[in-house]
C-alpha positions as CSV (number, residue, x, y, z in Angstrom):
1,M,-11.1,17.7,-9.5
2,K,-13.0,14.5,-8.7
3,T,-13.3,13.1,-5.2
4,V,-13.7,9.3,-4.7
5,E,-14.1,7.3,-1.6
6,T,-13.5,3.7,-2.6
7,I,-10.4,1.8,-3.8
8,A,-12.3,0.6,-6.8
9,Q,-13.2,4.1,-7.9
10,L,-9.6,5.3,-7.2
11,Q,-8.0,2.6,-9.3
12,A,-10.6,3.1,-12.2
13,E,-9.6,6.8,-12.4
14,I,-5.9,6.0,-12.4
15,R,-6.3,3.3,-15.0
16,A,-8.0,5.8,-17.3
17,A,-5.2,8.3,-16.7
18,R,-2.6,5.7,-17.5
19,A,-4.4,4.7,-20.7
20,Q,-3.8,8.3,-21.8
21,G,-0.1,7.9,-21.1
22,K,-0.1,10.2,-18.1
23,R,2.6,10.1,-15.4
24,I,1.0,9.7,-12.0
25,G,2.1,11.9,-9.0
26,F,0.8,11.2,-5.5
27,V,0.6,13.4,-2.4
28,P,-0.7,11.5,0.7
29,T,-2.0,13.7,3.5
30,M,-4.1,13.6,6.6
31,G,-6.0,16.8,5.5
32,N,-6.3,20.1,7.2
33,L,-4.2,21.4,4.3
34,H,-2.0,24.4,4.4
35,E,0.5,26.0,2.0
36,G,3.1,23.4,2.9
37,H,0.8,20.7,1.4
38,M,0.1,22.8,-1.6
39,I,3.8,23.1,-2.4
40,L,3.8,19.3,-2.6
41,V,0.9,19.4,-5.0
42,D,2.7,22.1,-7.1
43,Q,5.8,19.9,-7.2
44,A,3.8,16.9,-8.3
45,S,2.1,19.0,-11.0
46,E,5.5,20.1,-12.3
47,E,6.9,16.5,-12.5
48,C,3.7,14.6,-13.4
49,D,0.7,14.8,-15.7
50,F,-2.0,13.5,-13.3
51,V,-1.9,14.4,-9.6
52,V,-3.6,12.3,-7.0
53,A,-3.9,13.4,-3.3
54,S,-5.3,11.4,-0.5
55,I,-6.8,12.6,2.8
56,F,-7.0,9.9,5.5
57,I,-6.5,10.4,9.2
58,N,-4.8,7.1,10.0
59,P,-5.8,5.7,13.4
60,L,-2.9,3.3,13.3
61,Q,-0.3,6.1,13.7
62,F,-1.9,7.7,16.8
63,N,-1.0,6.3,20.2
64,D,-3.2,8.8,21.9
65,I,-7.0,8.4,21.2
66,D,-7.6,12.0,22.3
67,D,-5.0,13.3,19.9
68,L,-6.8,11.3,17.1
69,G,-10.1,12.8,18.1
70,R,-8.7,16.4,18.1
71,Y,-7.1,16.2,14.7
72,P,-8.8,18.9,12.5
73,R,-11.2,17.6,9.8
74,T,-11.7,20.3,7.1
75,L,-12.7,18.4,4.0
76,A,-14.6,21.2,2.2
77,A,-11.7,23.7,2.6
78,D,-9.2,21.0,1.7
79,Q,-11.1,20.3,-1.5
80,E,-11.1,24.0,-2.4
81,H,-7.4,24.2,-1.8
82,L,-6.7,21.2,-4.0
83,R,-8.9,22.5,-6.8
84,D,-7.1,25.8,-6.8
85,R,-3.8,24.0,-7.3
86,D,-5.1,21.8,-10.1
87,C,-5.1,18.5,-8.3
88,D,-6.9,16.0,-10.5
89,L,-8.1,13.4,-8.1
90,L,-8.8,13.2,-4.3
91,F,-9.0,9.9,-2.5
92,F,-11.0,10.2,0.7
93,P,-11.5,6.8,2.1
94,S,-13.2,5.7,5.4
95,V,-11.5,3.7,8.1
96,D,-13.5,0.7,7.0
97,E,-12.4,1.1,3.4
98,M,-8.8,1.2,4.5
99,Y,-9.0,-1.5,7.1
100,P,-11.9,-3.8,6.1
101,D,-10.9,-6.6,8.5
102,G,-10.3,-4.2,11.4
103,Q,-7.2,-2.5,12.6
104,D,-6.1,-5.3,14.9
105,A,-6.2,-7.8,12.0
106,Q,-4.2,-5.6,9.7
107,T,-0.8,-6.7,8.4
108,T,1.7,-4.1,9.5
109,V,4.9,-2.8,8.0
110,S,7.9,-2.0,10.2
111,V,11.0,-0.2,9.0
112,P,13.9,-0.9,11.3
113,V,16.8,1.5,12.4
114,V,15.4,4.7,11.0
115,S,12.2,4.4,13.0
116,E,14.1,4.1,16.2
117,G,14.8,7.0,18.6
118,L,13.6,10.6,18.0
119,C,9.8,10.6,17.5
120,G,10.0,6.8,17.6
121,N,10.7,7.0,21.4
122,S,8.0,9.5,22.1
123,R,5.3,7.9,19.9
124,P,5.6,4.1,20.2
125,G,4.2,2.3,17.1
126,H,3.8,5.6,15.3
127,F,6.1,4.8,12.4
128,D,4.7,1.3,12.0
129,G,1.3,2.9,11.5
130,V,2.8,5.4,9.0
131,A,4.7,2.7,7.1
132,T,1.6,0.5,7.0
133,V,-0.8,3.1,5.7
134,V,1.6,4.6,3.2
135,S,2.5,1.1,1.9
136,K,-1.2,0.4,1.4
137,L,-1.7,3.7,-0.4
138,F,1.3,3.1,-2.6
139,H,-0.1,-0.2,-3.7
140,M,-3.5,1.3,-4.4
141,V,-2.2,4.2,-6.4
142,Q,1.0,2.7,-7.9
143,P,2.4,6.2,-8.6
144,D,5.3,7.2,-10.7
145,A,6.5,9.5,-8.0
146,A,5.3,10.4,-4.5
147,F,5.9,13.7,-2.7
148,F,6.6,14.3,1.0
149,G,7.7,17.3,3.0
150,E,11.1,17.4,4.5
151,K,9.7,18.9,7.7
152,D,8.8,15.4,8.9
153,F,12.4,14.3,8.2
154,Q,12.3,11.0,10.1
155,Q,9.0,10.1,8.4
156,L,10.5,10.9,5.0
157,T,13.5,8.7,5.8
158,V,11.3,5.9,6.9
159,I,9.3,6.0,3.7
160,Q,12.4,6.2,1.5
161,K,13.9,3.2,3.2
162,M,10.7,1.2,2.9
163,V,10.5,2.0,-0.8
164,R,14.1,0.9,-1.3
165,D,13.8,-2.2,0.8
166,L,10.6,-3.4,-0.8
167,N,11.9,-2.5,-4.3
168,L,8.9,-0.4,-5.1
169,P,9.3,1.0,-8.7
170,F,9.0,4.8,-8.2
171,D,10.7,7.8,-6.6
172,V,10.0,9.3,-3.3
173,V,10.6,13.1,-3.6
174,G,11.5,15.2,-0.5
175,V,10.2,18.7,-0.8
176,P,11.8,21.6,1.3
177,T,10.0,22.8,4.3
178,C,7.5,25.6,3.9
179,R,7.9,28.2,6.6
180,E,5.9,31.2,8.1
181,E,7.5,34.6,8.3
182,N,9.1,33.9,11.6
183,G,10.6,30.6,10.4
184,L,8.0,28.4,12.0
185,A,7.6,25.2,9.9
186,M,4.0,25.0,8.5
187,S,2.0,22.3,10.1
188,S,-1.6,21.4,10.8
189,R,-0.6,21.3,14.5
190,N,0.1,25.0,14.4
191,N,-3.6,25.4,14.7
192,Y,-3.3,24.4,18.3
193,L,-1.2,27.5,19.1
194,T,-2.4,30.8,20.3
195,S,-1.4,33.8,18.3
196,E,1.3,34.6,21.0
197,E,2.5,31.0,21.0
198,R,2.7,31.0,17.2
199,E,5.0,34.0,17.2
200,N,7.1,32.5,20.0
201,A,7.4,29.2,18.1
202,G,9.8,30.8,15.7
203,H,12.5,30.2,18.3
204,I,12.7,26.6,17.2
205,Y,14.1,27.7,13.8
206,Q,16.4,30.1,15.5
207,V,17.9,27.3,17.7
208,L,18.3,25.1,14.6
209,N,20.2,27.8,12.8
210,D,22.3,28.6,15.9
211,I,23.4,25.0,16.2
212,A,24.0,24.8,12.5
213,E,26.2,27.9,12.5
214,Q,28.3,26.5,15.4
215,I,28.8,23.2,13.6
216,R,29.9,25.0,10.5
217,D,32.4,26.9,12.7
218,G,34.0,23.6,13.6
219,K,32.3,22.7,16.9
220,K,31.8,18.9,17.1
221,D,30.6,18.4,20.6
222,F,27.0,17.7,19.4
223,T,25.8,16.7,22.9
224,E,26.8,20.1,24.4
225,L,25.3,22.0,21.4
226,C,22.0,20.2,21.8
227,L,21.9,20.7,25.6
228,L,22.4,24.5,25.1
229,G,19.7,24.4,22.5
230,K,17.3,22.7,24.9
231,Q,18.1,25.3,27.6
232,T,17.3,28.1,25.1
233,L,14.0,26.6,24.2
234,E,13.1,26.2,27.9
235,T,13.8,29.9,28.5
236,H,11.1,30.6,25.9
237,G,8.5,28.4,27.4
238,F,9.0,25.2,25.5
239,Q,9.2,21.7,26.9
240,P,11.8,20.1,24.6
241,D,11.3,16.4,23.8
242,Y,14.6,16.1,22.0
243,I,17.3,17.9,20.1
244,E,19.7,15.7,18.2
245,V,22.3,15.8,15.5
246,R,22.2,12.8,13.2
247,S,23.7,11.6,9.9
248,A,21.4,12.8,7.2
249,K,21.7,9.6,5.1
250,E,21.2,6.9,7.7
251,L,19.7,8.9,10.6
252,K,22.2,7.4,13.0
253,P,23.7,9.6,15.8
254,A,26.3,11.8,14.2
255,T,30.0,11.4,14.7
256,E,32.9,13.8,14.0
257,K,33.5,12.0,10.7
258,D,30.0,12.7,9.3
259,S,29.8,15.5,6.8
260,E,26.1,15.4,5.9
261,L,24.2,16.1,9.0
262,V,20.6,16.9,10.1
263,I,19.6,18.7,13.3
264,L,16.2,17.5,14.6
265,I,14.0,19.1,17.2
266,A,10.7,18.1,18.8
267,A,9.2,20.4,21.5
268,I,5.9,21.1,23.2
269,L,4.5,24.6,23.3
270,G,1.1,25.0,24.8
271,K,-1.1,22.3,23.4
272,A,1.1,21.6,20.3
273,R,4.0,19.2,19.8
274,L,6.1,20.8,17.1
275,I,8.9,19.2,15.1
276,D,11.5,20.7,12.7
277,N,14.9,20.0,11.3
278,L,17.8,21.6,9.4
279,R,20.3,20.0,7.1
280,V,24.0,20.9,7.5
281,N,26.4,19.9,4.7
282,L,30.1,20.2,5.6
283,N,31.4,19.1,2.2
C-alpha cells in the first residue's frame, strides 16, 4: 500500500490504475480505524479492483474545537490495518491541502431535508461540513463506488441524496453496522468509554431491538415507544439526545402508513456521544 499526501499524487496513482482497466473503490474515513472500517475496505475489495482509503479529520464538521482536538490520531496503526486488508492507496492530506484558501473561504455543500433534525439539531453545521468534504473527496478520487457504514445512517442518507442530486456517476454502498459482542456499534468514539461504560453501552442496541419488536407487534404510537426507550436508557446512566422513528427512505418522521422504518438513537454515556440505528421492514 502506498500513502500519498497531495491531490496531485492521489490523482496520478488513480490515473495509473484506471489505465490498467481497474474499477476504483473508495472508503473515506477520519482514521482511528477499527473493524467496522475494515469491513468497508473488505466490501470495496470484493466489488472493485483498486481500493483507495482516505484519512482526514475534517475541521468543518466539528462544532466543538475541543472535540476536534480530542479526536484520536493513530496513523501508523491505521496504515498497518489497511495493509493487512489489502488496501492499495491511502490519501492522507493536510488541512491546507484540503482547504488551500482557508476554511472560511471554502465553497460549502448543503443537503436539505435529510440533514435536518436528529444529529442536525445537536451539531449545527455538521452535515454541511460532511457533505462539503465528501464532495471534494469524490471529485478528487472519482470512484466507481464509495462505501459507508450504516451506523451513521443520517450521514449515509445525506451522502446518497447529495450524489443523486448532483448526478454523480457512481454508487454509494451502505454496509451493515459492525458490532461488539454486547451489540455496541463499533465506533472510534468508543475509545472514550471506560471498560464498565463499554459493557453498559450495549443497552442502546437492546432498546433499539425492544422498540423494533413492539413495532412489529403492531404498535404505532412511535412517540410513546421512544419515550419509554429514553426512560430505559436513563435508568442505565445515559443522557439521551434523541430516540426517533423515521421513514428509512426519506428520513421524515414516520407515520402509520410507512412500512420501511428506521429507529435512530443518540445518547451520551460518560465522555462519549454514541449513535446507533435499526431498520424495521413491515412489508
